C-alpha positions as CSV (number, residue, x, y, z in Angstrom):
1,X,-29.1,38.1,-0.7
2,X,-30.3,34.7,0.7
3,X,-29.7,31.6,-1.2
4,X,-32.5,29.4,-2.3
5,X,-30.6,26.6,-0.7
6,X,-29.9,28.7,2.5
7,X,-31.4,26.0,4.9
8,X,-29.4,23.2,3.4
9,X,-26.2,25.4,3.6
10,X,-26.8,26.2,7.2
11,X,-27.1,22.6,8.0
12,X,-23.8,21.6,6.2
13,X,-20.6,21.7,8.3
14,X,-18.0,23.6,6.6
15,X,-14.3,24.5,7.5
16,X,-11.9,26.9,5.6
17,X,-8.3,25.8,5.5
18,X,-5.0,26.6,3.6
19,X,-2.3,24.5,2.2
20,X,1.1,25.2,0.6
21,X,1.3,24.1,-2.9
22,X,4.5,24.7,-4.8
23,X,5.5,27.5,-2.2
24,X,2.1,29.2,-2.8
25,X,-1.1,29.3,-0.6
26,X,-4.2,27.6,-1.8
27,X,-7.4,28.2,0.3
28,X,-9.9,25.4,0.3
29,X,-13.1,24.7,2.1
30,X,-14.3,21.3,3.3
31,X,-18.0,20.5,3.5
32,X,-19.4,17.7,5.4
33,X,-18.3,15.5,8.3
34,X,-15.3,16.6,10.5
35,X,-12.0,15.3,9.0
36,X,-8.3,15.0,9.8
37,X,-6.1,17.9,9.1
38,X,-4.7,18.4,5.6
39,X,-1.8,16.2,4.7
40,X,-2.8,13.3,6.9
41,X,-4.1,10.1,5.2
42,X,-7.7,9.1,5.6
43,X,-8.3,6.5,8.2
44,X,-10.3,3.4,7.4
45,X,-14.0,4.1,7.5
46,X,-13.5,7.9,6.7
47,X,-16.2,9.5,4.7
48,X,-16.0,9.2,1.0
49,X,-14.3,12.4,-0.6
50,X,-15.1,14.5,-3.6
51,X,-12.5,17.2,-4.9
52,X,-14.3,19.6,-6.8
53,X,-12.8,22.3,-9.1
54,X,-14.7,25.4,-10.0
55,X,-15.0,27.2,-13.4
56,X,-13.3,30.3,-14.9
57,X,-13.4,33.6,-12.8
58,X,-15.4,31.9,-10.1
59,X,-14.3,30.6,-6.7
60,X,-15.3,28.0,-4.3
61,X,-18.7,29.7,-3.8
62,X,-19.9,28.4,-7.1
63,X,-19.9,24.9,-6.1
64,X,-21.2,25.3,-2.5
65,X,-24.7,24.4,-3.5
66,X,-23.7,21.1,-5.2
67,X,-21.4,20.4,-2.2
68,X,-24.2,20.9,0.3
69,X,-26.6,18.5,-1.8
70,X,-23.9,15.9,-1.9
71,X,-23.3,16.1,1.9
72,X,-27.1,15.9,2.7
73,X,-27.8,13.1,0.0
74,X,-25.0,10.6,0.8
75,X,-26.2,7.7,2.8
76,X,-23.0,7.1,4.9
77,X,-21.3,10.5,4.8
78,X,-19.1,12.3,2.2
79,X,-16.9,15.3,2.5
80,X,-16.5,17.7,-0.5
81,X,-13.2,19.7,-0.9
82,X,-13.5,22.8,-2.9
83,X,-10.4,25.0,-3.4
84,X,-10.2,28.6,-4.9
85,X,-8.3,28.0,-8.1
86,X,-4.9,29.7,-8.2
87,X,-5.4,33.4,-9.0
88,X,-9.0,33.3,-8.0
89,X,-10.9,33.9,-4.9
90,X,-8.1,34.3,-2.3
91,X,-5.7,31.8,-3.5
92,X,-2.2,32.9,-4.7
93,X,-1.8,33.0,-8.4
94,X,0.5,30.7,-10.5
95,X,3.7,32.0,-12.1
96,X,2.0,31.2,-15.3
97,X,-1.6,30.4,-15.6
98,X,-1.4,27.8,-18.4
99,X,-2.9,24.3,-18.4
100,X,0.3,22.7,-17.3
101,X,0.4,25.0,-14.5
102,X,-3.1,24.2,-13.4
103,X,-2.4,20.4,-13.7
104,X,0.7,20.5,-11.8
105,X,-1.1,22.5,-9.0
106,X,-3.9,20.0,-8.9
107,X,-1.5,17.1,-8.5
108,X,0.3,19.0,-5.8
109,X,-2.8,20.0,-4.0
110,X,-4.1,16.4,-3.9
111,X,-0.8,15.1,-2.7
112,X,-0.7,17.8,0.0
113,X,-4.0,16.6,1.3
114,X,-3.1,13.0,1.2
115,X,-5.9,12.1,-1.2
116,X,-5.7,9.0,-3.3
117,X,-7.6,7.2,-6.1
118,X,-10.5,6.7,-4.0
119,X,-11.3,10.5,-4.1
120,X,-13.8,11.4,-6.8
121,X,-12.5,14.3,-8.9
122,X,-15.2,16.7,-10.2
123,X,-14.7,19.8,-12.4
124,X,-17.2,22.3,-13.6
125,X,-16.8,24.2,-16.9
126,X,-13.1,25.4,-17.0
127,X,-12.6,23.0,-14.2
128,X,-13.7,20.2,-16.4
129,X,-10.7,20.9,-18.8
130,X,-8.2,21.2,-15.6
131,X,-9.4,17.8,-14.2
132,X,-9.6,16.1,-17.6
133,X,-6.1,17.2,-18.4
134,X,-4.8,16.1,-15.0
135,X,-6.6,12.7,-15.3
136,X,-5.0,12.2,-18.8
137,X,-1.6,13.0,-17.4
138,X,-1.9,10.2,-14.7
139,X,-3.9,11.6,-11.8
140,X,-5.8,8.4,-11.0
141,X,-9.4,8.5,-9.6
142,X,-12.1,6.1,-9.3
143,X,-14.7,8.4,-10.8
144,X,-14.3,11.6,-12.9
145,X,-17.2,13.9,-12.9
146,X,-17.6,16.7,-15.5
147,X,-20.4,19.3,-15.0
148,X,-21.2,21.5,-17.9
149,X,-18.0,20.0,-19.5
150,X,-16.3,22.1,-22.3
151,X,-16.6,19.3,-24.8
152,X,-15.6,21.2,-28.0
153,X,-13.1,23.8,-29.0
154,X,-14.3,27.4,-28.4
155,X,-12.2,28.8,-31.3
156,X,-14.2,26.8,-33.8
157,X,-17.7,26.4,-35.0
158,X,-20.6,28.8,-33.9
159,X,-18.9,30.1,-30.7
160,X,-15.8,31.4,-32.6
161,X,-17.1,34.8,-33.2
162,X,-18.1,35.3,-29.6
163,X,-14.9,33.8,-28.4
164,X,-12.9,36.3,-30.5
165,X,-14.9,39.2,-29.0
166,X,-14.1,37.9,-25.6
167,X,-10.4,37.5,-26.3
168,X,-10.3,41.2,-27.5
169,X,-12.1,42.2,-24.2
170,X,-9.5,40.4,-22.0
171,X,-6.6,41.8,-24.1
172,X,-7.9,45.2,-23.8
173,X,-8.4,44.8,-20.1
174,X,-4.7,43.8,-19.9
175,X,-3.4,46.5,-22.1
176,X,-5.2,49.5,-20.6
177,X,-3.6,51.4,-17.6
178,X,-4.2,49.5,-14.5
179,X,-7.2,51.4,-13.1
180,X,-9.0,51.5,-16.5
181,X,-8.1,47.7,-17.2
182,X,-9.4,46.6,-14.0
183,X,-12.6,48.7,-14.3
184,X,-13.3,47.1,-17.6
185,X,-12.7,43.6,-16.5
186,X,-14.7,44.1,-13.3
187,X,-17.3,46.3,-15.0
188,X,-20.7,45.4,-13.3
189,X,-22.8,45.9,-16.5
190,X,-20.7,43.4,-18.3
191,X,-20.7,40.9,-15.5
192,X,-24.6,41.3,-15.4
193,X,-24.9,40.8,-19.2
194,X,-22.9,37.5,-18.9
195,X,-25.1,36.4,-16.0
196,X,-28.4,37.2,-17.9
197,X,-27.1,35.5,-20.9
198,X,-26.4,32.2,-19.2
199,X,-29.4,32.1,-16.8
200,X,-32.4,30.0,-18.0
201,X,-34.5,29.9,-14.9
202,X,-37.5,32.3,-14.9
203,X,-37.8,32.2,-11.1
204,X,-37.3,35.8,-9.8
205,X,-35.7,34.9,-6.6
206,X,-33.3,32.4,-8.1
207,X,-32.3,34.9,-10.7
208,X,-31.6,37.6,-8.1
209,X,-29.6,35.3,-6.2
210,X,-27.5,34.2,-9.1
211,X,-26.9,37.7,-10.3
212,X,-25.8,38.5,-6.7
213,X,-23.2,35.6,-6.9
214,X,-21.8,36.9,-9.9
215,X,-21.7,40.5,-8.6
216,X,-19.9,39.2,-5.5
217,X,-17.5,36.7,-6.8
218,X,-16.9,36.9,-10.6
219,X,-14.3,39.6,-10.2
220,X,-12.3,38.1,-7.3
221,X,-9.2,37.5,-9.4
222,X,-5.6,38.2,-8.2
223,X,-4.4,40.4,-11.2
224,X,-5.0,41.2,-14.8
225,X,-2.1,38.9,-15.9
226,X,-3.4,35.7,-14.3
227,X,-7.1,36.3,-15.5
228,X,-6.0,37.0,-19.1
229,X,-3.7,33.8,-19.0
230,X,-6.5,31.7,-17.5
231,X,-8.9,32.9,-20.2
232,X,-6.5,32.1,-23.0
233,X,-6.1,28.6,-21.3
234,X,-10.0,28.2,-21.2
235,X,-10.5,28.9,-24.9
236,X,-7.5,27.0,-26.3
237,X,-8.4,23.8,-24.7
238,X,-11.2,21.5,-24.3
239,X,-12.0,18.1,-22.6
240,X,-12.1,16.3,-26.1
241,X,-8.4,16.9,-26.5
242,X,-7.8,14.4,-23.6
243,X,-10.7,11.9,-24.3
244,X,-8.5,9.2,-25.8
245,X,-6.2,9.3,-22.7
246,X,-8.9,9.1,-20.1
247,X,-9.7,5.4,-19.1
248,X,-11.4,5.9,-15.7
249,X,-15.2,5.8,-15.3
250,X,-16.5,9.2,-16.2
251,X,-19.9,10.9,-15.6
252,X,-20.8,13.8,-17.7
253,X,-23.6,16.2,-16.3
254,X,-24.6,18.2,-19.2
255,X,-27.4,20.7,-19.8
256,X,-30.2,20.8,-22.3
257,X,-29.8,24.6,-23.1
258,X,-26.0,25.0,-22.6
259,X,-24.9,27.9,-24.8
260,X,-21.3,27.0,-24.4
261,X,-21.3,23.3,-25.4
262,X,-24.5,21.8,-26.9
263,X,-25.8,18.4,-26.2
264,X,-24.8,16.8,-29.5
265,X,-21.1,17.7,-28.7
266,X,-21.6,16.2,-25.3
267,X,-22.8,13.1,-26.7
268,X,-19.8,13.0,-29.2
269,X,-17.4,13.4,-26.1
270,X,-19.1,10.7,-24.3
271,X,-18.9,8.4,-27.2
272,X,-15.0,8.9,-27.3
273,X,-14.4,8.2,-23.6
274,X,-13.7,4.6,-22.6
275,X,-16.3,4.3,-19.8
276,X,-18.7,7.3,-19.9
277,X,-22.3,8.0,-18.8
278,X,-24.0,11.2,-20.1
279,X,-26.9,12.6,-18.0
280,X,-28.6,15.7,-19.6
281,X,-30.4,18.0,-17.1
282,X,-33.6,19.5,-18.7
283,X,-34.5,23.2,-18.8
284,X,-31.1,24.5,-17.7
285,X,-27.9,26.0,-19.4
286,X,-24.4,26.5,-18.3
287,X,-25.2,27.2,-14.7
288,X,-26.2,23.8,-13.5
289,X,-24.2,24.4,-10.4
290,X,-26.5,27.3,-9.4
291,X,-29.8,26.5,-11.0
292,X,-30.1,22.7,-10.6
293,X,-27.5,21.7,-8.1
294,X,-29.8,18.8,-6.7
295,X,-30.0,17.2,-10.1
296,X,-26.3,17.2,-10.5
297,X,-25.6,15.8,-6.9
298,X,-28.3,13.2,-7.3
299,X,-26.4,12.0,-10.5
300,X,-23.0,12.0,-8.8
301,X,-24.4,10.2,-5.8
302,X,-25.9,7.4,-7.9
303,X,-22.7,7.0,-9.9
304,X,-20.6,6.9,-6.7
305,X,-22.5,3.9,-5.5
306,X,-21.4,1.9,-8.5
307,X,-17.9,3.1,-9.3
């Protein structure tokens, strides 16, 4: 199914590469101007770089639209690097998919590519937890970008019941015999229900495309163990845990109708961060990366010019 951003994507250079991180293969995609091979330091005058980390159960495809808008909108050139998180897409899984594992992987991935603090670090949804934890642990960057950040605990407040149901679902998927467990975790009706619940746009063509994206890529995980461990990690951590240890400039791109973290919680998170700007995208929910990538990219590009 054609993307609403198909013409922009067609005009965006992209290269698929791999790199070894902790003896495991990470696949990543570079969008934008041609660059040196992975592991070599950027030469003076090289394009600005954004390292983007996708959300739970997705892969690099989820951030392609934001990447293309960043490339098209940057006045002097930018490359956007989007890896498949370990255990998702085609990247090898971690030995244990806990937060420490993801943080160490991100540190190793950045080092393997020869990136430094000039690289903007962006995370969407679960990716916002991973990048925030990494920055709190010492990963330096000139700008941290959190798109649809998980700003509050999923196990507390109004989301607790829904989170409990989801935990039971993933536990059952891991407990059942392998064919039944995988069938449950990759059940198309459940994936579609999730997609419908998060979509806010009423445009039929956009809705069809988003559903198609989830159908294609939401079940591309390595195995049941890694997806269960990753889910536990996603619901037992949030960005607010690390707010007091994040001192770098931070841009939060939140959504007016996000069902996972509401705007008041995003404002509370922004107030706790040392140097934060909050941009709220109207009329959209947790799928900013699909529904309004131009708005997200515009906010990032503007902030990159001043950070």
